[in-house]
N, C-alpha and C positions, 0 to 999 in steps of 0.2 A: 389421437385426433389431431388434425392439423389446424392451421389457423383458421383456414375458411370454414371448415366444420364448427369450430369452436364459436365463430361469430354467429353462425346460423343458430347453433344451439342457443347463445345469448339471446338472439332476437326471439326465439321461440319462448324462452324463458320470461323474457320482459312482457310478453302478451298475457302471461297468466301469473295470478297471485302465487306467492310462495305456498300459501296455505291449500292450494287445490291438490297439491301432491302428485303432480303430473310427473311422468317418468319417460326416459328415452326409450326407444324400440329396443327391447331385451334381445331380439335376435342380432341387431347390430352391435350390442355390447358384448354379447357372448363369443362373437367371432374375432374380436381383438384379444390379443395375448394379454393376461394381467389386468385388465379393467373389469373382470368379473368378480375380483376379489373384493368384497364389500369394505373389509378392514382398511385395505389399501386405498380404496376410494374415499373413505372417510378421513384418512389421515391426509389425503391431498385436498379433500374439501377444508378440513381445518386449518391447513396451511394458507389456503387461499383467503379463509375468513381473516386470519391473523393478520395477513397482508393487506386487507381491505378489498380484496376481489370478491365480492359477495356474490356475483352472478356466476362466476367460475365456481365458487363453493357450492352454489345450488345446483349446477349441472353435475358435479361429482355426487352429491347426495342423491340427486334422481338416478343416477347410474347405479349407485350403491344399492338403493331400495329396488331397483329393477332386478338386480341379483339377489337380493334377500330382502324382502318386504318389511320383516320384522327386526331389522339391524338396529339395536336400541341406541348405539351412540350416533347412528345417522339421523335417528328420528329426533334426538336430543338437539343435534347440530342445526337441524331445519328449524327447530323450535328457537334456538338463539338467533338464527338468520332472521325469523319472523319478529322476533322481538326488537331486533335492531331496525327492522323496518317499520316498527310501531304497529305491526299487525297482531295484536295481542291476543284475540280469539284464535287466530291461527296458531300462534306460538303456544297457546294453552293445548290445543288439540295435539300437536306434535309431542310436547313435552309429556302429556299425559300418556300418549301411546308409549313412549319411551319407558316411563314408570311402569306401565303394566307389563313389559317385557323384562324390566330389571330395575327395582326401586333403588337406584344408587343414590347416596347423599347429594352428589353433584347435580342430578336430575332434580331432586326434592328442592334444592337451594334455587334452581333455575325457575321452578314453579313458583316458589316464593317470589322471586323477583318480579315475574309477569303479575301476580296478584298484587304486589305492592304498586306496580305501574298503573294497576286498574283501581287502587284505593281501597282494596280488599284485605285489610291488614291483619283482621283476625284470622282469615284463611291462609295468609301468608305466614303468620306466625306458626300455625299447626304444622304446615309443610316444612318449615325450617326448623322447627323443634324436634320433628321426626328424624331430618337429616342429622341433627345433632346427636340424637340418641343412637344413631347408627355408627357414627364416627365422633365420639365424645372428645378425642385428642385434637382435632381440626380446628384450629385457631381461627380460620377465615369464617367457619359456620358459626362459631359463637360470636364473633364481631357482627356478622349478618344478624343473627337474631337479637343482639342489642340495638341494632339501627332500626329493627321493625318496632322493638318496644319505645323507642323514641318517637317514631310515627303515632303510636298509639298513645303518646303522652304518659307513658308509664316510666317515668323518668328515674325512679327508685330502682325498680327492676333493672333497667337499661344500665345504671351506673354499677350495679352488683355484677353483671355480665361483663361489662368492660374491664372491670377489675379482675374478674376470672381469667379474661384473655391476656391481662398482664401477669398473671401467676404462670400461665402457659409461656408466654413470651413478653418479658419485663420491658423490652424495647419496641413492642409494637407500636408503630408511629399513629395509626388511626386511634388505636384505644387509648393512648397517651392524650392525644388531644381531645377526644370526646369525652373522656372521664374527667379531664381538667375543665372543660367547658361546664358539665353538669355539676361539678363541685362548686364552681363558681355560681352557677343557679341556684345552688341550695345554700348559698351563703358560707361555704366552707372555703374561705378564700386562701388561707395559707396552704391547706392541701392542694387547692387547684393550682396555685402558682407553682407549687413543687412538681406536679405532674406536667404542667405547661412548660417549666423549663426543660424537663427531660425531653419532651416532645420536640422544642426546639433544637435541642443537642442532636437528636436523632434525625430530624427532618428540618435543617436550619433555615429554609427559604420557603417554608409552608405558610402561605398567607393566612389561612383560617387560624393556625396556632397563634401567629403574632396578633391576630385580631382578638382572639380570646385572652392571650396575655395582657394586652392593652385594657381590655374590660375588667379582667380581674385585678390589675394594679391600679386601675381607677377605683374599685370597690374598697381597696386597701388604703385609699387615699394616698398612693404613690403617683402624683399626678404627672411629675416630671418625667418619671420611667414609662408611665403610660403614654404620654405623648410621643416619646421616642418610639415606642413600640407601634403606635399607631401610624406615623410617618413611614416606618419601614414597611408595614402591611400596605399602605397606600401605594408606595413604589411598587410593590409586587402586584396588586390589585386594587386599583382606583375605583372601588365600588361605593355606593351611597351610604352604606352602613359604616364604612371605616371613615368617609368624610364627616358624617354627623357625629360620630364618637369622639374625633380629633376636635370638633367643635366643641362638644359638652366637657372635654379636658381643659381645653382652653378658657371656658368659662368658669370653671372650678378653679383656675389659676387667677382668676380675675382679669384674663385678657379677653373680654367680650368683643372688643373691635376685630381682632384677628379671628375670633370664633365665627363671626357673621360671614367671612368669606368661606369658610368651610361649609357652613350650613347652606350657602348658596350653591357650592359645588354639589352638595349631596342632592338638593332640589333639581339642579340641573340634570344629573345623571337619571334620578327616579324621585319624582314628588312624593312625599310621605307625611303623614301627620307628625311623626316623630320630629323630623327635622323642622318643621314649621313650629311645633311647640318649643323646641329649644331655641330657634331663632327669636320667638317672641319673648322668651325669658331673658336673652342677651339684650334685646332691646328695652326691656324692663329695667334692668341693671344700668344701662346707659341712659336712663330716663328720656329715650324718644319714643314718647307714647303715641304720636300721631302716626309714626312708621309702624308701630306695634297694631294700632287699631286698623289701619289700612291692610296690614298683613293678615289680620283676622278676617277681614272681609275677602280677601284672596282666598283663604283657607276654606271658607265657606262656599265660594262659588266653585272650588274644586272638589267640594264633599270631602275634605280632608279635616274638618273641624270635629272635634269629640269632646268629651267631658273634660279632659284636661285642658284643652284650648279654652273652653268657656271660663274654666275656673282661673286659669293665668290671667286671662282678660279681665276678669272681674277684679282681681287684686289690683291691677293697673287702676281700674276706675276707684276703687276704694282708697288707694294711695293718694290719689288726686283730690279726694274728697268728694267725688262724685257717687255719693251713696246710692241715689235712685238707680243708677245704671249698674252698680256694683254689687248689691245685695242679691238680686235675683240670681246672678251667675255664680255667686259665692256658694249657692246651695248645690252646683255641680260636683262639689267634693263628695257628695254623698254617693256619686255614681263611679268614683274612682276605684280601681282594684284595691287600693291601700285603705279604704274606707271600712271602718270597724264598727258602725252604727248598726244596732241590732234590727232585725227584721221582725216588725210587729204585725198582728193581724188588726189591731185597733188602727182607726184613720190617724193621719199626720195633721196636727193643727198647723194652719199656714197664716193664722190671723184674721180670716174672714168670718169663721164660724163663732156664733156666740158661745161664751164657755161658762156663763153663769151657771152655778149648780152641777157642774161637771168636774170630773176628776182628770186632771191632766199629768202626764209623767214628762217631766223635763229631763233628758238624758244627756250626759256629756258625750260629745261626740270627736272632740280634737285633744289639743294638749292641756296640761294643768293650767297654763296661763290663760287659755282661752276659756276654760271652765270658771276660773276666778273673774275675769273680765265680764262675762255675760250672765253671772249668777245675779247681777244687779236687776236683771228683768223679773226675777221670780216675784218680788212684792207686786209688780205690775199686774201679774197674772192674777193674784190674789185679789188685787183692786176691782178686777172685773168679775169677781163672784167665784173664782175657780178654787178648787181644793188642789194644792200643788204637792205632787211628789217629785222630789229631786235627786236623781242617780248621778253619783259623781265617782271620780277615781278614788280609790280606797285612801290615798295619803290625804285627802281633801275631806273625808267624811266627818271626822271630828270638828274640824275647822267650820264647815258649813251647816253643822247641825245647830238649829237655833237661829237660822237667817231668816229675817223678817219675810212674812207671808208663805213660808214653807211649812205645810203640815207635816211632812215627814222626809227626811234626809236618808237615802239608803246607799250602802256601797255597791258599785259596780259587780264586785265579786259575789254578792248575794242575790243575783238577779232571779234564782228560783225561789226567793222568798219575798219578792217585790209584792205590794198590794196591788189589787186590781185597780184599773184605770180604763178611762173611756178614750182618750184621746193621748197622743203624744207629740213631743216637738224637740228635735236636737237642740241643745243649748246654743249653738252657734248660729242657729236659724232664727233666734228670737229676734235680732235687730231687724230682719227681714219681716217678720210676723208684725212687728210694730211699727213698720214702715219708717225706720229711723233715718232722719237726716242729719247732717254735720250740726244743725242748729237745735236738733231735738234730742242729742244724745242725753240720757239720764246720768247726770254727773254729779251725785252727791259726793262730799267730800270723804265720807267714810261710810260704807254700807256693809261691811262684815261684822258678824257679832264680835264683840270685844273679848279677848281672852280673859279667862279667870283670873282674879285678883291674886289667887294663890300661885297660879303659873308664872304671873309677871313677877312676883317676889322672889320665886324659887331662881329666876334668871337674875333678878337684881343681885342676890347673895352669890351668885357664882361670879358675877362680873366685878364685884367688889365696889369701893368708893367710887362715886361719879364726880371726879375732880376736873376732868378735861372732856371734850366734846367726843362723843361715842360714834363712831362712824362704822356701820356694817359694810362689808365688801362682798361682791359677788363678781368673778371674772369670766366665767365659762358656762355654757349650758350643755345640753345633750350633744355628745359627739356624733350622733346619729342624724341629727338635725342637718338638712341639706345646706343650709346657710351657716352651719357652724364655722365654717373657715372665715367667714367675714363678720360674724357677731361675737365670737368668743376671743379672748385674748390671754397670753400666758401670764402668770402672776407676776412674773420678773418685769414685765411692762408697767406695772402698777408702782415700781420702786420710786418713781418720780413723785409720787405723793405721800410716801411714807415717812418723809421726814418732817412733815408737818407735825405740829404740836397737838396731837389727838390722840384718842384710844381707839385702835382699829380692831374690828372683830370680825371674823370669819363667818360668812353665812353660806360658804361654799361646801355643798354636798359633792360626793363622788370626785375626789381630786384626781387629776391626770398625774402620771409619774413625775413629770418634770416639776409640776406644781407642788407635788408633796415635798421634794428635796427643797424647794425655794422657802416653802413654809416653815420648815424646821430651822431654816437659816434666820428667818425673820422673825425674832422672838418678840418683836412689837406687834405682832398680830395676835390676837387672843383666839384660839380655836377651840371652840366647846361644841362643835357641830356633832360630836358623838352622842349629845343628848337631844339632837334634832331628830325624833323618831318620826314626825309627822308635820304638816303645816300648822298645825294648833301650836305645836312647841315653837316652830318658827316665828309664827305671829306673836307669840309671848315675849320671844327675844327681841324681835323688831321694834316691839313696844317699849323697850328699854333704852334703845337708840336715839340719838339726835338726827342721825341722817343715815340714809342707805345709798351707796354708790354702786351701780351694778349695770352689767351689760343686759342686753335684751333676754330675761328669762322669766320663769314663774315667779321668781322673788320680786321681780319689778312689778308685777301686777298685784302681788300680796301686800307689798308695802305701799302701793298707790291706793288699793282698796281699803287700807286700813287708816288712810288719811296721813300718813307719815311722810315727812319731806323725803324725797327720793330723785336722785340724779341719776338718769339712764345715758350711757354711753352708746351712741348708735352708728352704725356703718352708713356709708353715703347711700345706699339704697337700703332703708330699714323695711321692717314688716309693715303691712298696709296700715296697721292701727296707729302708726305714729306720724303718719302723712307725711307731708315735705314742707321745708322752709319755715318751721315754726320752732320755737323753744318750749313752748308748753303742750300740754295735752288735753283735748277737749273730754278725754274719759276720765283723767285723774288731775283733780285741780292742784294737788300738792307735788306733781312731778314737773321736773325740768329736764329738758332735752339738750345733749350735748353731741352734736352731728359731726362726722367726718366731713372734710371738704371734699371736692372732686379728685383729690390726690389719693383719697381712700387711706390715709395715714392716721392711725390711732395717736401718734406722737403728738400731735397737735391737739387732740381732744383731751389727753392727759394733762398737757400744759394748762388749757382752760379751766379744767377741773381744779387743778392745783392752785390756780390764781384765786378762783373763787372760794376754794377751802381755807386758804390764808386768810382771806378777807372774813370768812365766818368765824374761824378761830380767834382773830384779832378782836372781834366785836364781842365775843363772849365773855 
C-alpha cells in the first residue's frame, strides 16, 4: 500500500467506528503479495499500535480479518484499540469474539480491564481470576487480580495477592508499593515502611511510593523524615494530596504558619474538605479564630463542609467560651468514622423531652477524662425524675458505682447484660442537653463518690509517714492522642521541680521507655503504680496526696472531680474545656492552670510551677 492509498484508507476508517468491524476489499488484499497473511498483518498492526499509530493499526486489522475473519489475535487487538478509544462496548465485543476463538489468559485479562473501565468489578474479577487459573505463574495477572480487589475494597485479599506477587518476584515495584500502602492502611506501619523502602530502592523516583512513605513515616511519628519524603514527592508530582500531607506534617511539628501555605497550595490545585479541615486546625492552633470561622463559611459555600469540619469549628467556639454556638456542633463527633457510640433502637434524649418516670441510659462515648468530667450531670437527670443507668469504660466502673443519682452503673464490656431503658444519651452530649453556658456549669467542688476508708488507709500504709508535702506527678497521656506531642512531656523535663523539699509520688501508668529509665534514676519519686489496677485505686491514692501536678490527662479530671488541689500544665492551645487566658477552671474549683506562652515552651511552665511549689512547701 503506497502513501496515497494508506491516506485514503485512513479517511475511510475515520468515518466508521472501530467497533463496526468494517474491512477492506478482500479481492484487493488478496492480489498483493504477503498482505493476505493474517499473522503478518496482525504483527504489523501491533507494531503500529505500540508506536501510537492507531489508525494504521486499525487498517492492518481490517485487512487481517478480511483474510481470516476469526483470527483471534487480531480480534483481540481491535478490542485493545477500541479500549484506547474509550469505545467500551465495542472493545467488549471484539475481545469476547477473540475469547470464543481461543480463551487465552491475555484475552481474559483484557476483558477484565474493559469491565473495570465500566465499573463492573465483580465481572472483571471473574475474568482475571480465570486468566490466573490458566497461567498461575504469571506475575502481572496476579498483580491485576490484586488491583481489582482494591477496587472492590477487599483490602485484606488484595494484600495477600500482592504478597503472593512478591513471592514470585520479590522486587516487583508495583506490588512493593501497593502492599506497603495497604500495610500502612491496616496500621502495620513497621512492615509498611520496610516494603516501601524496598519499593523506593527498586523504583527510586516513583512519586506514589514517596507519597506512601511520607504517610507511613507520619503514622510512625517520624515527622521530619515524613516531611523530607513529602517534599521529594512534591518535586516529582505536585498534586493536592501531597501538598495537604506536607501541611499536616508541618502542623504536627508545631509549624502551623508554614502549614497554611501548603494547604493553600492544595486548595488551589484541587479544593477538598480534607485540606480545608486541616487548615481550620492550623488556624485553631494559631488562635486565628476569625479566619477560622470565615474559612468555615467558605467551606459551606463550596459544599466541602462535613462532620469533621463542624466538629473542629465547634471546638473553637467552646475554647473561646461560646458554649451556645459550640455544643450543637460538638455532637457532630457522633458522625465521625472514628465514633464508637453504640447504635440503639431507643430514641436519643436531647434535653427537650420530659424524662420523669423514664429510664435513661447515659453512655460513655469519648475518653476516660470526658466520662469523669460529664458524670456530674447524672444527678441532674435524677432530679428530673429519671431512672439513670450509667455505662462507663471498665477502668471507671468501680469508681463511678455509687455516683449520686445513678440507679445502676454498668461496664461497657457487659453491654449484653445492660438493663432495659427507654432513652439514651451520650455522656458528652449532656452539656448540650442541659443547655450549659459558661455561667451555668455545674461546678461542685467534689462530685465523685469518696474512696472507701480501707482503700485510703492501704495507700497511707504504702506511702509511709506523712512528714513532707506529698505531690503526685503525671507527665504524659496516651501516645495515640492526636495532640500528644504538645500535651505530654518527658519525665526528664520535670527534673527542675524535683529538688523541691517534697515527697513526689508517681501517678503515671504506661511508662514510655525513656521515662522508665529516668524513673529508675530518680529515687526521690515513689513509684507504686503497680497497685493502680483501676481508677478507684488511683482515687484512693490521690486522696492521700496534698497536691497533684499533671499534664492534661484523665488523672487531671479525676483529681479535680475529687476536689483535690490540682495544677495542670497546658500547651499554648489546650483542649477546649480549659478555655483561654485564665488560671482557674469553671469546671473544677480546686484546679489551677499553668499555660505555655506563645513560644510554646514548657520550660517557662516548669519554672512557674517550681516557684509556686517552693512557696507552698515553705508555708507548710
